[in-house]
C-alpha positions in Angstrom: -15.2 107.4 58.5 -17.3 109.5 60.7 -18.9 106.2 62.4 -15.4 105.0 63.2 -14.4 108.1 64.9 -17.9 108.5 66.7 -17.6 104.8 67.9 -14.2 105.5 69.2 -15.1 108.5 71.1 -18.1 106.5 72.5 -16.1 103.7 73.7 -13.6 106.1 75.2 -16.3 107.8 77.3 -17.0 104.7 79.2 -14.7 104.1 82.0 -13.5 100.5 82.1 -10.5 100.2 84.8 -9.3 96.8 85.1 -11.9 94.6 87.0 -14.9 96.9 85.8 -15.2 96.4 82.2 -18.9 95.4 82.1 -20.3 98.6 80.7 -17.8 98.7 77.8 -18.5 94.9 77.2 -22.4 95.5 77.1 -21.6 98.4 74.7 -19.6 96.5 72.3 -22.1 93.5 72.5 -24.9 95.9 71.6 -23.2 98.0 68.9 -21.4 95.2 67.2 -24.0 92.4 67.4 -23.9 92.4 63.5 -20.7 90.5 63.8 -22.2 87.6 65.5 -23.0 86.0 69.0 -20.6 87.3 71.3 -19.5 85.0 74.3 -18.2 86.0 77.6 -16.3 83.6 80.0 -16.4 83.6 83.7 -13.7 86.3 84.0 -15.3 88.7 81.5 -13.2 87.9 78.4 -15.2 88.3 75.2 -14.7 86.1 72.3 -16.4 85.7 68.7 -15.8 83.3 65.9 -16.6 84.5 62.6 -16.6 82.4 59.2 -15.4 79.0 58.4 -12.5 77.3 56.8 -9.1 75.5 57.5 -7.3 78.9 58.0 -8.0 80.7 61.1 -6.7 84.1 62.4 -6.7 85.6 66.1 -7.2 89.1 66.4 -6.8 90.4 70.0 -7.2 93.6 72.0 -7.8 94.4 75.7 -11.1 96.5 76.8 -9.8 97.5 80.3 -7.8 100.6 81.1 -5.5 101.8 83.9 -7.6 103.5 87.0 -9.9 106.3 86.2 -10.7 109.0 89.0 -13.9 110.1 87.4 -17.1 108.5 86.6 -17.0 109.9 83.1 -14.3 110.6 80.6 -14.8 113.7 78.5 -13.5 113.4 74.9 -12.7 116.2 72.7 -11.3 116.7 69.0 -8.7 119.3 68.7 -7.1 119.7 65.2 -7.4 116.2 64.1 -6.3 115.0 67.4 -8.5 112.9 69.8 -7.9 113.3 73.6 -9.5 113.8 77.0 -10.1 117.1 78.6 -7.0 116.7 80.6 -8.7 115.7 83.7 -8.5 111.9 82.9 -6.8 109.4 80.5 -8.3 109.0 77.1 -8.4 105.1 77.1 -6.9 104.6 73.6 -4.9 102.1 75.3 -6.3 99.7 74.3 -9.6 101.0 73.0 -7.9 102.1 69.7 -7.1 98.4 69.1 -10.5 97.3 69.9 -12.1 99.6 67.5 -9.5 98.9 64.8 -10.3 95.2 64.9 -14.1 95.6 65.2 -14.3 98.0 62.2 -11.7 96.3 60.2 -13.6 92.9 60.5 -16.8 94.5 59.9 -15.8 95.9 56.8 -14.6 92.4 55.6 -17.2 90.3 57.1 -19.2 89.8 53.7 -16.4 88.4 51.7 -14.4 86.6 54.4 -12.6 83.5 53.0 -11.5 81.9 56.4 -12.3 82.0 60.2 -11.5 85.0 62.3 -11.4 84.6 66.1 -11.7 87.9 68.1 -10.6 87.9 71.7 -11.2 91.0 73.7 -9.6 90.5 77.3 -10.2 92.2 80.4 -7.7 93.0 83.3 -4.7 93.3 81.0 -3.4 96.3 82.9 -3.1 94.3 86.2 -0.9 91.4 85.1 -2.5 90.1 81.8 -5.0 88.3 84.0 -7.6 88.0 81.3 -5.3 86.3 78.7 -3.9 84.0 81.5 -7.4 82.9 82.5 -8.8 82.3 78.9 -9.5 78.8 77.9 -7.4 78.6 74.8 -9.3 75.3 73.7 -12.1 77.5 72.4 -9.9 78.8 69.7 -8.7 77.0 66.5 -6.1 79.8 65.5 -2.4 79.2 66.0 -1.4 82.7 64.6 -2.6 86.0 65.4 -2.1 89.9 65.8 -2.4 91.8 69.0 -3.3 95.4 68.5 -1.8 97.0 71.7 1.2 99.4 71.2 1.8 103.0 71.2 3.2 105.1 68.4 1.6 105.6 65.0 0.9 102.3 62.8 4.2 100.8 61.6 5.7 99.5 64.8 5.9 95.6 65.0 7.1 94.0 68.2 9.1 90.9 67.3 10.8 90.5 70.7 9.4 90.6 74.3 10.9 89.9 77.6 10.8 87.3 80.4 9.4 88.9 83.6 9.8 88.0 87.1 8.2 89.6 90.2 9.4 89.5 93.9 7.6 89.9 97.3 10.0 90.0 100.2 9.1 90.0 103.8 11.9 91.3 106.1 11.5 90.5 109.8 13.5 92.3 112.3 12.8 93.0 116.1 11.1 96.1 117.5 12.5 98.0 120.4 12.3 101.7 121.7 14.4 103.5 119.3 15.4 106.1 122.0 15.6 104.1 125.2 17.2 100.9 124.0 17.7 100.6 120.3 20.3 98.2 120.7 17.7 95.5 121.6 16.1 95.9 118.4 16.9 94.7 114.7 15.9 97.4 112.2 14.1 95.7 109.4 14.2 99.0 107.2 18.1 99.3 107.7 18.6 95.7 106.7 16.4 96.3 103.5 18.3 99.4 102.7 21.6 97.5 102.9 20.3 94.8 100.5 19.0 97.4 98.1 22.2 99.4 98.1 24.0 96.5 96.9 21.7 95.6 93.8 21.9 96.7 90.2 18.7 98.8 89.8 17.4 100.1 86.5 18.7 99.5 83.1 21.3 96.5 83.5 22.0 96.2 79.7 20.1 96.7 76.5 17.6 93.8 77.2 17.7 93.6 81.0 16.1 95.7 83.7 15.3 95.6 87.3 13.1 97.8 89.8 12.4 98.2 93.3 8.7 99.3 93.1 7.0 99.1 96.5 8.2 99.5 100.1 6.0 99.3 103.3 7.3 99.2 106.8 7.7 100.9 110.3 5.2 102.4 112.5 6.9 105.5 114.2 10.2 107.2 114.5 10.6 106.1 118.2 10.1 102.4 117.3 12.7 100.1 115.7 10.8 98.6 112.8 10.4 95.0 112.9 8.9 94.5 109.5 9.2 95.5 105.8 7.6 94.4 102.8 9.0 94.9 99.5 7.9 94.3 95.9 10.4 94.1 92.9 10.7 93.1 89.4 13.5 92.0 86.8 12.9 91.7 83.0 15.1 90.5 80.1 14.7 89.3 76.6 17.3 86.8 77.5 16.0 84.3 79.9 19.5 83.2 81.2 20.1 86.7 82.1 16.9 87.0 83.9 17.5 83.9 86.0 21.0 85.4 86.7 19.5 88.8 87.8 16.8 87.1 89.7 19.4 84.9 91.6 21.4 87.9 92.5 18.6 89.8 93.9 17.2 86.9 96.0 20.8 86.1 97.2 21.6 89.7 98.1 18.4 90.1 100.3 18.9 86.8 102.1 22.5 87.6 102.8 22.1 91.1 104.0 19.0 90.2 106.1 20.3 87.3 107.8 23.8 88.7 108.2 22.3 91.3 110.2 20.2 89.1 112.3 16.9 89.3 110.8 14.7 86.8 109.1 13.4 86.8 105.4 10.6 85.2 103.4 10.1 85.8 99.6 8.0 84.7 96.8 9.2 84.7 93.1 6.7 84.5 90.4 7.3 84.3 86.7 4.8 86.7 85.2 5.3 85.7 81.8 7.8 84.2 79.3 9.3 86.2 76.5 9.6 85.5 72.8 11.5 86.4 69.7 10.5 86.3 65.8 13.0 86.0 63.0 12.3 88.4 60.3 11.5 85.7 57.9 8.6 84.4 60.0 5.3 84.2 58.2 3.4 86.9 60.3 6.4 89.3 59.9 6.3 88.8 56.1 2.6 89.4 56.1 2.7 92.5 58.0 5.5 93.9 56.0 3.5 93.3 52.9 0.5 95.3 54.6 2.6 98.2 55.4 3.8 98.3 51.9 0.4 98.3 50.3 -0.4 101.1 52.8 2.7 103.0 52.3 3.8 102.7 55.9 7.4 102.2 56.9 7.7 99.3 59.1 9.6 99.5 62.5 10.3 96.1 63.7 11.7 96.3 67.1 11.9 94.8 70.5 10.1 95.7 73.6 10.6 95.5 77.3 6.9 95.5 78.1 4.5 92.4 78.2 1.0 92.1 76.5 -1.5 89.5 75.9 0.9 88.2 73.2 3.2 87.0 75.8 0.4 84.5 77.2 -0.8 83.6 73.8 2.6 82.4 72.9 2.8 80.3 76.2 -0.5 78.7 75.0 0.6 77.9 71.5 -0.6 80.8 69.6 2.1 82.8 67.8 1.3 86.6 67.7 2.9 89.8 67.3 2.0 93.2 68.7 1.3 96.1 66.4 0.9 99.8 67.2 -2.4 101.5 66.8 -1.5 105.4 67.1 -2.1 105.7 70.8 0.3 108.1 72.5 1.3 109.1 76.1 -0.6 106.1 77.5 -1.4 105.8 81.0 -1.3 109.5 81.5 -3.8 112.4 81.3 -2.0 113.7 78.1 -3.0 110.5 76.3 -4.0 111.1 72.6 -4.5 109.6 69.2 -4.4 111.2 65.8 -7.7 110.6 63.8 -5.6 109.7 60.7 -3.6 107.0 62.6 -7.0 105.5 64.1 -8.3 105.2 60.6 -5.0 103.7 59.3 -5.2 100.9 62.0 -8.8 99.9 60.6 -7.1 99.7 57.2 -4.3 97.6 58.7 -6.8 95.1 60.0 -8.5 95.0 56.6 -5.4 94.4 54.7 -4.2 91.7 57.2 -7.3 89.9 56.6 -6.9 90.2 52.8 -3.5 88.8 52.9 -3.8 86.1 55.3 -6.6 84.4 53.6 -5.6 85.2 49.9 -4.0 81.8 49.2 
């Protein structure tokens, strides 16, 4: 128990923002070399195969975090709660998942009755890039569990959205805003007209959209001739995503061109969604795990993406489980010690039940 807590604190102390995961990767290789020979791909993902047999199970978490402003993360324990000193994130997202997997597997490695494949990805926080670039042919598993969700152990994601992102480039015409503004075409104004006609925020229970980034203009006395905008839309229903995406694109094109401007855009499918029925094998297994651990399951959809979305696209069914992390991506992030230890037990029970037959 103490070693699990100590290892979690140690790994959290090592900053690992997306793209700078090397120190954490080296720490894992050194401290968990008893699990086997870790391999690292060309983008920095770590993977390890343990055991043999026809049955193979994937366990996944990510080793990167959101940006950290400090060279060191100070971790404290306060009344059964692990948190930072309030100046940085803690990094429980997703180092709680990492430690749960590593410690849970370590406790089961001696009597393992099948094959475990651990994949610890990088650059998850910046667009699931580690998973997107991972060579899936290295794996035998067709099923698995992703440990990367806030809330105490018990939450299970059985639905995840489809996600599109947009980049719009709006071109107007510059002019002196005081002397002859009529000679200009205000790109900011055209952009504002388009945005004002869009549905932004929560469209319905499974669909959202957002304008997240705007850049344009140089001075108050110059009619702006260029604006760049980044936006997104998500839905757990792919047809709804297509509809809202078409609406966003068509609105921008109409308002900009109607106002005399020009427009270019890029639309990108970040990832596809998925949905599990409650009678799916993995759902049944995790329900039984929670029953054995006296945990009440909370099977629910999410509007966020994870490595699970990418594994699904590549032919590996995975569901996402909560690990106890809370207030992620903030300086108020924390995890209860009991939840961290329970997550380790969840991994152990998953291994027991998955390979029992």
